N, C-alpha and C positions, 0 to 999 in steps of 0.2 A: 882290409887286405888290398883294396884298390888304392888307397892312399899310400900304403907302404910300397906298392909297386911303382906308383908315380914318383915317389921319393927316390927310389933306386935309379929311375931314368934320369932325374935331375942331377943326382950325384955323379952319375956316369958322364953326363955332358959337362958338368963343372970340372971334373977331374981331367977330361980330355975333350976340349971344345971342338977338335977337328975329327972326332970319331964319327963313323957312319951310323945313322939311326938304326939301320938293320943289324948292326953288330952289338947293340946294347943288350946285355943279358938281363931279362926281367924276372927270371926264375930265382927263387931262393934255393939254398942247398937241399932242403927237404923236398921241394917240388921237383928239382932236377933228378934227385934220387928216385922219386916215384915214377917219373917219365922214363928214365933210362934203365932202371933196374926193376922196380916193383911191377910196373905195368908192361914190361918188355922182357920178362924172364924166360920166355919160351914155354911157359907152363899153361898154354891155352887149353881150353877144354877140348878133348878129343871129339871129333865129329860123331863117332859112334855113340857118345854119351849124351848128345844133345836130344832134347825131347822132340818127338815127332808130332806134327799138327793133329793127325787123327787121334793119337793117344791123349793129347791135351784136351780135345773136345770130349772124348770118352770120359776123361777124369772129371771134367766140369759137369757132364751129364750125371755122373755118379754122385757128385757133391750137391748139385741143385737141379734135379730133374724137372721141377715144376717152374723154374725160372724161364722167362721169355728169351728165346735165342734168335728168332727171325720174325720180322714184322713186314708185311707187304699189304698195303691198303687195310682192309678190315680182316685180313687173315694173319694169324700168328702161329708160331710153333714153339713149344717149350724145348729145352735141351733134351729132355727125355724123348720127345717125339722125333726131333731131328736125329738123335742117336739111333733110334730103332729103324727109322725109314732109311737112313743112309747105310746102316749095317745090312739090311735086306738087299738093297740095290748093290752094295759092294759084293755081297756073296754071289749074286747073279752075275756080276761082271767077272768075278774070279772064275766062275763056272764056264764063262765064255773065253777064258784065256788071258784076261787082263791081269797084269802084275807089274813089278818094277821095270821101268824103261819101256812100258807099253803105252801107246797114245790112244786116248779116247776123245773123239770130237763131241763138243757140246753145242748143239744148235737149239738151245732152250731159252725162251724169252725170260726177261727179268721176272722172277717169281720165287716162291719158296722151293719149288721143284728145281730151280737152277742151283740153289744153295745145296740142296740134298744131293744133286748130281755131282757137283764139284767135290763135295766131301766124300761121296761114295767112291769116286775114282781114286782119290787120295788114299782112302782106307784100303782099297784093293791093291794099292801100291803103284797105280798108273799115273800118267801125266795127262791133264786135260787140255784140250785145244778149243778155246772159245770161238764160236763162229757166229758172227752177227748176220742174221738173215736179211738185213737191209743192204748188205753188200751186193754189188753186181754179181750175177751168176758166174761170170768168168773168174772172178776173184775167189768165190767159194770153191769152185771146181779146182782152181790152182792150189788152194790151201789143202784140200783133201788129197790131191794127187801128190803134192810135195811132202806132206807130213805122213801120209799113209797110215791113218789111224786104224786100229784093229776094229773098233766099233764106233758108231755114231748114235748119240742120244738126242732125241728131239721130241716134239709134241705134234699133235694133229693140227694145231694152229699154224705151224710154220713148215711142216714137212714138205709141202708142195713147193716151197720156195727154194728148196735145196737143189732142184734139178735132178738129172740122172746121176747116180753115183753107184759105184761098185762096192761101197763100204756097207757092211752089215749094219742095218739101222734098227734101233729099238725105240719104239714110240711109247713114251712114258705113261701117257694117259689112255693107252689102248687096254681094253678090258682083259684081253688074253694075257698081256704082260703083267697086269695087276694080279691076276691069278697066280702067275709064276712067282711074283715077288712074295706073296703071302705064304708061299711054301718054304721060304727061307727063314732061318733063325734071325732074331733081332739082337742076339748077343754080340758083344764087341769083337772086332776083327783083330787077330794077332798074327804074328809071323807063322804060326802053325797053320793058319788058314790060307796064307798067301803061297804063291808058287815058289817064291824065293824071299828071303828076309828083306825088309825095307830099311834103307839107310838114309841119313840126311843128304848124302851126295846124289841120290837118285833124282831124276827129273820130276818136277811137280807140275809144270804147265808149260805150254808153248804159246808165245805171243808173236804175231807177224807184224813186221814193220809196214808202214803205209805204202811203200813202193813208189813214193813220189820221185825218187831219184833212180828208179830202175825196177828190177824185179823184187817183190816183197821177200823178206827173209825171216825165217822162223828163228826165234831166240828163246 
């Protein structure tokens, strides 16, 4: 195919030595038909039919519950464990009002709990806002004030680094919260459980720019 394409370029130059290189057509009739018609027929998959990440993880957990999903140091989680833990946390978040277009702050150190938290927020339908606790206190305060998350998930390891915040905070490794989580079902989350149906166009997460050229912006 590459040789044929090169041959067409040479033939074009021979037939018209004054032609512009950018004007040389390197596509075959079949390739042009694919690009202009077959691949551009307006029949794109509707957004509503696209698979959702929470559903994809749940499907994988159903297919291979004992396969390793998360590894951190000497700690690992299977897909089954990840599914159950994230479902319980998602149900707790839903009970606290989290749903599509709702923001949840995540001030959770890199760990299996961070993955569980991210997935739980998505399962509840919300969008997660990652917060690096190594940021200066002023930046953390700005992000929380600007994004206005409904809840803030964190751990005892870093909760004191967040400073004063008016956001309702859930400490994941707190014994009382653990008791609340165990009271929730581990079954998969569906739109029946959420406050409103979840769609691919709903926000999934918010990332803030560095702010090196001015005020950080949430994207």
